[in-house]
VMD Tcl script that draws the C-alpha trace (Angstrom):
set ca {
  {1.00 3.59 9.50}
  {3.01 6.37 11.05}
  {6.77 6.62 10.76}
  {6.68 8.85 13.80}
  {3.77 7.59 15.93}
  {3.37 4.63 18.29}
  {4.55 1.29 17.04}
  {6.76 2.68 14.25}
  {8.93 -0.07 12.85}
  {12.08 1.73 11.61}
  {13.55 0.42 8.37}
  {17.10 -0.82 8.12}
  {19.06 2.28 6.98}
  {20.70 2.01 3.62}
  {21.77 4.63 1.18}
  {19.32 4.97 -1.67}
  {20.74 4.24 -5.11}
  {17.85 5.71 -7.03}
  {17.23 9.33 -7.87}
  {13.99 11.17 -8.62}
  {11.84 9.55 -11.23}
  {12.29 10.88 -14.78}
  {11.25 10.01 -18.30}
  {14.38 7.86 -18.53}
  {12.69 5.39 -16.21}
  {10.26 4.59 -19.00}
  {13.15 2.90 -20.83}
  {14.01 0.83 -17.76}
  {10.49 -0.06 -16.74}
  {8.55 0.23 -19.98}
  {5.19 -0.98 -18.75}
  {3.90 -0.50 -15.26}
  {5.63 2.81 -14.60}
  {5.32 4.40 -18.04}
  {2.42 6.62 -17.01}
  {4.26 7.35 -13.76}
  {7.41 8.51 -15.57}
  {5.50 10.78 -17.93}
  {3.54 12.17 -15.01}
  {6.70 13.01 -13.08}
  {8.30 14.59 -16.13}
  {5.46 17.01 -16.82}
  {5.05 17.89 -13.15}
  {2.75 16.17 -10.67}
  {0.75 17.17 -7.66}
  {3.71 16.63 -5.30}
  {4.55 20.30 -5.13}
  {6.51 19.82 -1.90}
  {9.11 17.62 -3.61}
  {12.28 17.46 -1.55}
  {11.02 19.64 1.27}
  {10.66 16.91 3.87}
  {13.39 15.11 5.79}
  {13.76 11.39 5.16}
  {12.59 9.28 8.05}
  {13.11 6.02 6.16}
  {15.55 5.99 3.30}
  {15.37 2.36 2.21}
  {14.83 2.08 -1.54}
  {15.55 -0.65 -4.03}
  {14.73 -1.44 -7.63}
  {12.09 -4.12 -8.13}
  {13.04 -7.24 -10.05}
  {13.18 -7.31 -13.82}
  {9.84 -9.08 -13.92}
  {8.27 -5.91 -12.53}
  {8.52 -4.34 -15.96}
  {5.33 -5.91 -17.25}
  {2.79 -3.39 -18.42}
  {0.05 -1.92 -16.25}
  {-3.50 -1.92 -17.50}
  {-4.14 0.79 -20.05}
  {-6.44 3.72 -19.43}
  {-6.75 7.45 -19.62}
  {-5.47 9.30 -16.55}
  {-8.25 10.49 -14.32}
  {-8.53 14.20 -13.58}
  {-6.88 15.40 -10.40}
  {-9.08 14.81 -7.34}
  {-10.64 17.72 -5.53}
  {-11.01 17.86 -1.79}
  {-14.48 17.77 -0.36}
  {-16.06 15.85 -3.25}
  {-19.12 13.81 -2.47}
  {-18.56 10.17 -1.60}
  {-18.87 7.79 -4.51}
  {-20.47 4.70 -3.07}
  {-19.35 1.39 -4.57}
  {-22.15 -0.59 -6.20}
  {-23.23 -4.11 -5.31}
  {-20.69 -6.66 -6.58}
  {-21.60 -8.78 -9.59}
  {-21.61 -12.56 -9.65}
  {-18.23 -14.24 -9.35}
  {-17.44 -14.53 -13.04}
  {-14.88 -12.65 -15.03}
  {-11.17 -12.58 -15.86}
  {-10.15 -13.14 -12.23}
  {-12.43 -16.08 -11.56}
  {-10.49 -18.61 -9.48}
  {-8.08 -15.99 -8.15}
  {-7.93 -15.19 -4.44}
  {-7.10 -11.69 -3.23}
  {-6.62 -10.86 0.44}
  {-7.01 -7.23 1.47}
  {-5.46 -6.29 4.80}
  {-6.98 -3.05 6.17}
  {-4.24 -1.73 8.43}
  {-4.96 -1.49 12.16}
  {-8.50 -1.65 13.57}
  {-10.90 1.15 14.53}
  {-11.18 -0.32 18.02}
  {-7.46 -0.83 18.69}
  {-7.28 2.34 20.81}
  {-9.59 0.68 23.35}
  {-7.34 -2.38 23.62}
  {-3.86 -0.96 24.05}
  {-2.77 -3.73 26.42}
  {-3.77 -6.46 23.99}
  {-2.17 -4.88 20.94}
  {1.04 -4.19 22.86}
  {1.63 -7.92 23.28}
  {4.84 -9.01 21.54}
  {4.65 -11.49 18.66}
  {7.35 -13.29 16.68}
  {8.00 -11.82 13.21}
  {10.94 -14.08 12.38}
  {13.73 -11.53 12.68}
  {12.69 -10.42 16.17}
  {9.56 -9.63 18.18}
  {7.21 -6.69 17.67}
  {3.91 -5.38 18.98}
  {0.81 -7.34 17.99}
  {-0.58 -4.22 16.29}
  {-0.72 -0.43 16.75}
  {-3.49 2.13 16.81}
  {-2.32 3.72 13.57}
  {-2.31 7.44 12.90}
  {-4.97 10.03 12.01}
  {-5.41 13.40 10.34}
  {-5.07 16.51 12.48}
  {-8.88 16.67 12.46}
  {-9.18 13.15 13.86}
  {-9.98 11.01 10.81}
  {-8.41 7.68 11.77}
  {-6.13 5.65 9.55}
  {-8.09 2.54 10.55}
  {-11.31 4.08 9.21}
  {-9.54 5.07 5.98}
  {-8.10 1.61 5.36}
  {-11.40 -0.16 6.02}
  {-13.27 2.17 3.67}
  {-10.76 1.65 0.84}
  {-10.83 -2.11 1.48}
  {-14.60 -2.20 1.01}
  {-14.33 -0.26 -2.26}
  {-11.59 -2.58 -3.50}
  {-13.59 -5.66 -2.60}
  {-16.48 -4.45 -4.75}
  {-14.20 -3.69 -7.70}
  {-12.31 -6.98 -7.54}
  {-15.40 -9.12 -7.05}
  {-16.78 -7.57 -10.23}
  {-13.69 -8.99 -11.95}
  {-14.57 -12.44 -10.59}
  {-11.97 -12.63 -7.82}
  {-12.62 -14.22 -4.45}
  {-11.82 -11.45 -1.95}
  {-11.10 -11.91 1.74}
  {-10.41 -9.23 4.34}
  {-8.14 -9.83 7.33}
  {-10.61 -7.83 9.40}
  {-13.88 -6.09 8.62}
  {-14.46 -4.10 11.81}
  {-15.88 -7.35 13.13}
  {-13.46 -7.99 15.97}
  {-12.51 -5.99 19.08}
  {-8.89 -5.44 18.05}
  {-6.22 -6.58 15.65}
  {-5.59 -9.11 14.25}
  {-1.95 -9.21 15.22}
  {0.59 -8.78 12.43}
  {1.55 -12.48 12.49}
  {-2.08 -13.53 12.17}
  {-2.59 -11.09 9.30}
  {0.19 -12.87 7.43}
  {-1.24 -16.30 8.26}
  {-4.67 -15.32 6.89}
  {-3.16 -14.65 3.47}
  {-1.04 -17.79 3.63}
  {-3.95 -20.01 4.66}
  {-6.10 -18.59 1.86}
  {-3.31 -19.44 -0.62}
  {-3.83 -15.91 -1.89}
  {-2.63 -15.01 -5.34}
  {-2.02 -11.46 -4.07}
  {-2.20 -9.67 -0.71}
  {-2.21 -5.91 -0.21}
  {-1.98 -4.24 3.20}
  {-3.57 -0.78 3.22}
  {-2.15 2.11 5.24}
  {-1.75 5.88 5.40}
  {1.36 7.45 6.90}
  {1.75 9.86 9.81}
  {4.89 11.76 8.83}
  {5.62 15.47 9.15}
  {3.91 18.38 7.44}
  {5.25 18.90 3.92}
  {5.95 15.20 3.46}
  {3.58 14.12 0.73}
  {2.76 11.32 -1.66}
  {2.32 7.55 -1.62}
  {4.80 4.71 -1.45}
  {4.56 0.96 -1.86}
  {6.53 -1.20 0.58}
  {8.07 -4.36 -0.84}
  {9.43 -7.32 1.17}
  {13.18 -7.70 1.37}
  {14.88 -11.09 1.34}
  {14.60 -12.47 4.87}
  {15.53 -15.95 6.09}
  {15.38 -15.97 9.88}
  {13.35 -18.01 12.33}
  {9.79 -18.40 11.05}
  {10.40 -15.90 8.25}
  {11.51 -16.84 4.75}
  {10.52 -14.33 2.08}
  {13.01 -15.38 -0.59}
  {10.37 -17.01 -2.81}
  {8.03 -14.00 -2.74}
  {10.49 -11.13 -3.24}
  {10.32 -11.23 -7.04}
  {6.54 -11.62 -7.49}
  {5.91 -9.06 -4.75}
  {8.17 -6.61 -6.58}
  {6.09 -7.16 -9.71}
  {2.84 -6.68 -7.78}
  {4.10 -3.53 -6.07}
  {5.38 -1.93 -9.26}
  {2.09 -2.52 -11.06}
  {0.13 -1.06 -8.13}
  {2.40 2.00 -8.02}
  {2.03 2.69 -11.73}
  {-1.74 2.34 -11.68}
  {-2.07 4.37 -8.48}
  {-0.39 7.32 -10.18}
  {-2.45 6.88 -13.32}
  {-5.82 6.80 -11.58}
  {-5.34 9.13 -8.58}
  {-2.88 11.64 -10.01}
  {-0.88 11.41 -6.78}
  {2.91 11.66 -6.94}
  {5.37 9.22 -5.35}
  {6.54 10.11 -1.85}
  {8.89 13.07 -1.54}
  {10.37 11.78 1.75}
  {11.05 8.05 1.26}
  {12.00 5.97 -1.74}
  {14.16 8.55 -3.51}
  {11.27 9.63 -5.72}
  {10.51 6.10 -6.91}
  {7.52 5.41 -4.68}
  {9.02 1.99 -3.89}
  {10.59 1.09 -0.56}
  {11.97 -2.27 0.59}
  {11.79 -3.23 4.25}
  {12.75 -6.27 6.30}
  {11.26 -5.27 9.63}
  {7.51 -5.70 9.04}
  {5.95 -8.89 10.35}
  {3.12 -8.77 7.84}
  {5.69 -9.11 5.05}
  {8.30 -11.25 6.79}
  {5.85 -14.03 7.60}
  {4.05 -14.04 4.25}
  {4.51 -17.00 1.91}
  {2.42 -15.44 -0.88}
  {3.02 -12.25 -2.92}
  {2.33 -9.30 -0.65}
  {2.97 -5.56 -0.44}
  {1.98 -2.64 1.75}
  {0.83 0.71 0.38}
  {0.98 4.00 2.28}
  {-1.61 5.96 0.30}
  {-0.53 9.38 1.57}
  {0.49 11.32 4.67}
  {-2.42 12.00 7.01}
  {-0.47 14.70 8.86}
  {0.00 16.90 5.81}
  {-3.03 19.10 5.15}
  {-2.91 18.68 1.36}
  {-2.67 14.90 1.51}
  {-5.28 14.83 4.29}
  {-7.73 16.68 2.04}
  {-7.42 13.82 -0.44}
  {-7.52 10.99 2.08}
  {-10.72 12.35 3.64}
  {-12.47 12.66 0.26}
  {-14.74 9.76 -0.62}
  {-14.29 10.48 -4.32}
  {-10.51 10.27 -3.97}
  {-10.71 7.09 -1.89}
  {-12.68 5.54 -4.75}
  {-9.84 6.48 -7.10}
  {-7.31 5.01 -4.67}
  {-9.30 1.77 -4.54}
  {-9.48 1.71 -8.34}
  {-5.76 2.34 -8.80}
  {-4.73 -0.37 -6.34}
  {-7.27 -2.81 -7.78}
  {-6.10 -2.12 -11.33}
  {-2.56 -2.95 -10.23}
  {-3.72 -6.23 -8.70}
  {-5.70 -7.11 -11.85}
  {-2.65 -6.37 -14.02}
  {-0.48 -8.60 -11.80}
  {-2.95 -11.49 -11.73}
  {-3.51 -11.40 -15.48}
  {0.25 -11.39 -16.03}
}
mol new
graphics top color blue
foreach p $ca { graphics top sphere $p radius 0.5 }
foreach p [lrange $ca 0 end-1] q [lrange $ca 1 end] { graphics top cylinder $p $q radius 0.2 }
display resetview
């Protein structure tokens, strides 16, 4: 999801109150972000820290409940570009610690959206105002599409979560000509009574802007949108995903949004505004930066991304 490309939904500007992540954060968020804080203190892969201009400066602290611990594990070695794809194995039977839990994965955009620009330009109600049905998404400079990235990671996550016993549903599986629209994406999670929803994206910011960030819903009560009941659990979900994403992938929080926290709150995204179940977005990296692009185009790294996000979901659902 590009901050600079077509269909960018600009956040509501607000001065960030949080500085770069340090070891001190471990005392404030002792669980989910412990590995994250240590990682930032010893120096992470975000070597371009502070070099990019902030296109979206919205950043808030998650709720106190977001301090629950992330799943334990040894940090994976840093990914290398060009590694061979690690194909997910066939999912096991639906039994395990997440049996009875429903997870909805929302692969951002659609590989065929670019052929249906008129349809995806249609305005839909997101509660606070009206926005485009969907956008084409961004791509790397070499043409690897965000929509292909999100669908691939979604498939890998589905395999991992089904092995844990979860019932997993995708908002789209490359099985429709375009979309779905952002309001329908929210309704799919709501109708499924999902215990957790994650919308997958990759950003399209400027060169030198690196790292991931998790987008949390802000408190919205307007029209068809009322997120007040999901703000706290979504903050918990997002914090756990962020901590596990760092632990498994070795990626650093964004150096251009979120003030170094990797957490951003927005009130202008229909997929969040219209959700009635815990939901977050994750921008896994910046497709327009060559270093991030080398990771995003690596099948081995995408497997790590899927594992990190899934571990965060498992941690959230197991409480």
